[in-house]
N, C-alpha and C positions, 0 to 999 in steps of 0.2 A: 319575561325579561328580555326575550329572546328578538321582541319589536323595538325594547328600548335602544338596544347596541345598534339596530340597522342605521338609525338618523345621527349616531355619534361619529358611524364609519363615513356615510355619505358627507357629513361637512366635515371632516378629517380630509376628504379627499379631495372637494371641494377646492378648501381650504390649502392643500399642497396643490393644488393646479394652480390657486390665484398666483400664489408665491413662486411657482414657474413662469407664468404669465407676466409676472413683477420683473424678474431677475434678466427674462429675455429683453423684456420693454429697457431697460437698465442697459445692458451689451448692446443692443442694436443701434440706441442712441447714445454715444459716447458725452461724457460731462462734460469735455474741453469741448464738444461737437465736430465734425468732421476736419477742418484743418488744425484743432489740436490730436486728433487721432496720426495722422499724417505727418503734422513735426514731431510727436511719440517715437511713430514709428521708424522715420527719417534718420532721428537724431541718434535714438538706441543701435541702430543698427548702423548706421555710420561709427560709433565707436567698438562696436564689435568688430566690424571690418576692420576695422586699423588694426585691434589688438592679435586678432586670428591672421591678418594677411600680409601687416610690418613687422609686429611682434615675434610672431612665431608663423611655421611652415604649416600650410593646412593643404592638405588634399581631398577632395572630396570623387570617390568613385560611385558609376551609375548616378551621376544627375542629373542626366536627358529623362532616366525613368521616372524620377521626382515632378520633374515640369513637365513631361508628358501629362499625366495626371493629374495633375493641376489643369493644366491649358484644355485638355481632350477631354473632358468630362462630359456628360451630356447636362444640357440646360437644367438648373436647378437640382443636379444631383449633390450632395454632399460627400465629402471625402475626409476619412479618418487616417491617419500616418500614426504610426511607433517607432519609436530610437529608444535607446538605452539612455541611462539617465548618472553621466558622472558626474555632475558639479552642478552648482548654479550658475554658472555662466551656460551650461548647454541650451538654454533658453535664457535670453533671447540670442545669444552667441552664434551658436552651431546654424539655430533655423534662419538668421541673417544674414549668414552667406550660402545659403543653401536656394534663396530665394532673389532673382532679379530685383537690382538697387531700385529700380522706378516701382517694382509694383510694392515696395515698402512705402516712397514716398508718396504714390496715388493710390492707397490703397481704397481710401473712401469711394471713390470713384470706379475701382478697380473689380474691388471685391476677392482676392484670389489669395490673399497674406494669409498665412494659419493663426487660428485661435488656439491658445495654451490655457493650462491646466494649472494653478497653483494653489496652494493649502490655503485655505482661510488664516490660520493661525503664521503664517509667513507673509505673505503677500496683502493683505487686507485687514493690520493689522489697526489702522483709524482711517477718517475718512479720507487723508492726502492720499495715501496710499493705495485705497481702495478706489478712486478715481484715476487715479497715474496708469493703474494695471488691466481694468474696464478700458479705458481708452485706450492702452497698447495691446487691444486682442487677448485677455485673457480673461480668464471664467473663473469663480471663486469654488474650490471642493474642498471637501472633509474628506484627510485622510481616512482610508478604511471603507467610506461609503461613497464614492466616486460623486456623479453628478448629479444620482435620481434622475435621470435620463435627460436632462440640462442641457449639456454638453453632446449628447447625440441628436438629442431632437432639434437641436441649433444647425447641425452639420447637416438632418437632414431636411427638415423641414426650410432651412434659410439657403441651404445648396452650400452651406460652409465649409471652410478646410479645418478640421479641428487635430491636434498635435497632442500626444500625449508621449511622456516619458515613462518609463516601466523603471523600475527597481532592479530588477532582476536582471541577467544577461537574457539577449536572446539577438535575433536579426537586426541589423544594424538599423537599415530603414525597410518598413514594408507600407507599401502604397497599396490601397482598395480602395474599389470606388463603393461608393453605398448602395444599395438596389432597392430604391425607394415604389 
């Protein structure tokens, strides 16, 4: 019996690896292409900036620390940031004003804009939403299970910036270089 379970485990691991590779290929090549990614991130950030700067008063503290962490990381090194989550507008709203506007409009060529996480049941309900959120640098996760290494693997392997909002209170923003 012990010998019979080994191939099933190996097959299961190979299947999981194949699914992760397909998911990575899906998010690294957005459904609407590089221009679609640029337009999606630029347009969403424009609306968010209008809401936060024109309709509200927004203050950012220690902004330069985040920009320094993104701009001055070693080549190919990923970056993971974490912030408190208070509403559905936090991402893209807050993150849109943290990144320079030019980064959002030219993301496919700069590769500096954060990747975010969103629950499958919220942001990936149908094919149109899936395409929109993947094009907008959002990774699907199942609540409580994390990314099964997908987000961490992208941040480390592709040298991307990954942002996660926590449910519990904690530090406002923490930026840390991934050691690879």
